[in-house]
C-alpha positions in Angstrom: -6.3 20.6 -5.9 -6.5 23.5 -3.7 -8.0 22.8 -0.6 -8.4 25.8 2.2 -10.2 25.8 5.8 -12.7 28.6 6.3 -13.8 29.8 9.6 -12.8 26.2 11.1 -14.8 24.4 8.0 -12.6 22.3 5.6 -13.7 20.1 2.7 -13.8 16.7 2.8 -13.4 14.6 -0.1 -14.2 10.9 -0.5 -11.4 8.9 -1.9 -13.4 7.5 -4.8 -14.2 11.3 -6.0 -11.7 12.9 -8.4 -11.5 16.6 -8.1 -9.1 18.0 -10.8 -5.8 19.3 -9.8 -6.9 22.9 -10.9 -10.1 22.9 -8.9 -10.4 24.8 -5.5 -12.5 23.8 -2.4 -12.8 26.2 0.5 -14.9 25.7 3.8 -17.9 23.5 4.4 -17.6 21.4 0.9 -18.3 17.7 1.2 -17.4 15.7 -2.2 -19.2 12.1 -1.6 -18.4 8.9 -3.2 -17.5 8.6 -7.2 -18.0 12.2 -8.0 -16.0 14.4 -10.5 -15.3 18.2 -10.1 -13.5 19.3 -13.4 -10.6 21.8 -13.8 -11.1 25.5 -12.5 -14.1 24.6 -10.7 -14.3 26.8 -7.4 -16.8 25.1 -4.3 -16.7 28.1 -1.8 -18.8 26.8 1.3 -18.6 29.9 3.4 -22.4 31.4 4.0 -23.7 27.5 3.6 -22.9 24.3 2.9 -21.8 22.7 -0.4 -22.7 19.3 -0.7 -21.9 17.4 -3.6 -23.7 13.9 -3.6 -22.6 10.2 -5.1 -22.0 10.0 -8.5 -22.6 13.6 -9.2 -20.0 15.3 -12.3 -22.2 19.0 -11.5 -19.0 21.5 -11.9 -17.2 21.9 -14.9 -15.0 24.7 -16.0 -17.8 27.0 -18.1 -20.4 26.4 -15.5 -20.0 29.5 -13.1 -22.3 29.8 -10.3 -22.5 32.1 -7.2 -23.5 29.9 -4.2 -25.2 31.8 -1.5 -27.1 29.4 0.8 -27.1 25.7 1.3 -26.8 23.8 -1.6 -27.0 20.2 -1.7 -27.0 18.1 -5.2 -28.6 14.9 -5.5 -27.1 12.2 -8.1 -30.6 12.2 -10.2 -30.9 16.4 -10.2 -27.1 17.1 -11.0 -27.4 15.1 -14.5 -30.6 17.3 -15.3 -29.3 20.6 -14.0 -25.5 19.7 -15.9 -27.5 19.9 -19.1 -29.5 22.9 -18.5 -27.1 25.6 -16.9 -26.1 28.2 -19.1 -23.4 30.8 -18.8 -24.8 34.5 -18.7 -22.7 37.5 -19.6 
Protein backbone atom coordinates (compact mmCIF):
# COMPACT_ATOMS: atom_id res chain seq x y z
CA UNK A 1 0.00 0.00 0.00
CA UNK A 2 1.16 3.52 -0.72
CA UNK A 3 0.96 5.95 2.21
CA UNK A 4 1.67 9.64 1.66
CA UNK A 5 1.88 12.54 4.08
CA UNK A 6 -0.03 15.67 2.97
CA UNK A 7 0.60 19.04 4.66
CA UNK A 8 1.86 17.38 7.83
CA UNK A 9 -0.99 14.85 8.06
CA UNK A 10 -0.18 11.15 7.68
CA UNK A 11 -2.62 8.23 7.37
CA UNK A 12 -3.10 5.95 10.40
CA UNK A 13 -4.02 2.30 9.90
CA UNK A 14 -5.00 -0.06 12.73
CA UNK A 15 -2.84 -3.23 12.66
CA UNK A 16 -5.96 -5.44 12.40
CA UNK A 17 -7.23 -3.64 9.28
CA UNK A 18 -6.50 -4.96 5.78
CA UNK A 19 -5.41 -2.41 3.19
CA UNK A 20 -4.62 -3.96 -0.20
CA UNK A 21 -1.05 -3.38 -1.45
CA UNK A 22 -2.49 -1.55 -4.50
CA UNK A 23 -4.54 0.92 -2.39
CA UNK A 24 -3.35 4.49 -1.75
CA UNK A 25 -3.85 6.54 1.43
CA UNK A 26 -3.05 10.26 1.39
CA UNK A 27 -3.11 12.81 4.21
CA UNK A 28 -5.64 12.88 7.06
CA UNK A 29 -6.97 9.31 6.73
CA UNK A 30 -7.79 6.92 9.60
CA UNK A 31 -8.57 3.22 9.07
CA UNK A 32 -10.01 1.64 12.24
CA UNK A 33 -10.12 -1.93 13.60
CA UNK A 34 -11.13 -4.75 11.26
CA UNK A 35 -11.63 -2.61 8.15
CA UNK A 36 -11.04 -3.72 4.56
CA UNK A 37 -9.78 -1.38 1.84
CA UNK A 38 -9.69 -3.03 -1.60
CA UNK A 39 -7.25 -2.90 -4.51
CA UNK A 40 -7.25 0.36 -6.44
CA UNK A 41 -8.90 2.39 -3.67
CA UNK A 42 -7.60 5.94 -3.19
CA UNK A 43 -8.51 7.70 0.07
CA UNK A 44 -7.40 11.34 0.12
CA UNK A 45 -7.76 13.36 3.31
CA UNK A 46 -6.76 16.76 1.97
CA UNK A 47 -9.67 19.14 2.65
CA UNK A 48 -11.08 17.16 5.57
CA UNK A 49 -10.59 13.90 7.45
CA UNK A 50 -11.46 10.50 6.01
CA UNK A 51 -12.40 8.11 8.81
CA UNK A 52 -13.29 4.51 7.98
CA UNK A 53 -14.97 3.23 11.16
CA UNK A 54 -14.56 -0.11 12.90
CA UNK A 55 -15.41 -3.12 10.75
CA UNK A 56 -16.23 -1.10 7.61
CA UNK A 57 -15.59 -2.50 4.17
CA UNK A 58 -16.77 0.40 1.99
CA UNK A 59 -14.05 1.05 -0.56
CA UNK A 60 -13.86 -1.25 -3.58
CA UNK A 61 -12.12 -0.53 -6.92
CA UNK A 62 -15.39 -0.08 -8.83
CA UNK A 63 -16.66 2.52 -6.35
CA UNK A 64 -15.14 5.85 -7.34
CA UNK A 65 -15.93 8.77 -5.10
CA UNK A 66 -14.51 12.29 -4.73
CA UNK A 67 -14.34 13.34 -1.13
CA UNK A 68 -14.72 17.10 -0.70
CA UNK A 69 -15.56 17.42 3.00
CA UNK A 70 -14.93 15.50 6.20
CA UNK A 71 -16.33 12.00 5.86
CA UNK A 72 -17.10 9.60 8.66
CA UNK A 73 -18.12 6.09 7.70
CA UNK A 74 -19.68 4.07 10.49
CA UNK A 75 -20.16 0.32 10.41
CA UNK A 76 -23.96 0.28 10.07
CA UNK A 77 -24.03 2.96 7.36
CA UNK A 78 -21.14 1.48 5.41
CA UNK A 79 -23.01 -1.75 4.74
CA UNK A 80 -26.07 0.12 3.42
CA UNK A 81 -24.03 2.51 1.24
CA UNK A 82 -21.86 -0.30 -0.10
CA UNK A 83 -24.94 -1.85 -1.70
CA UNK A 84 -26.38 1.39 -3.06
CA UNK A 85 -23.37 3.06 -4.71
CA UNK A 86 -23.47 3.21 -8.49
CA UNK A 87 -20.76 4.29 -10.93
CA UNK A 88 -21.80 7.32 -12.97
CA UNK A 89 -20.22 7.94 -16.35
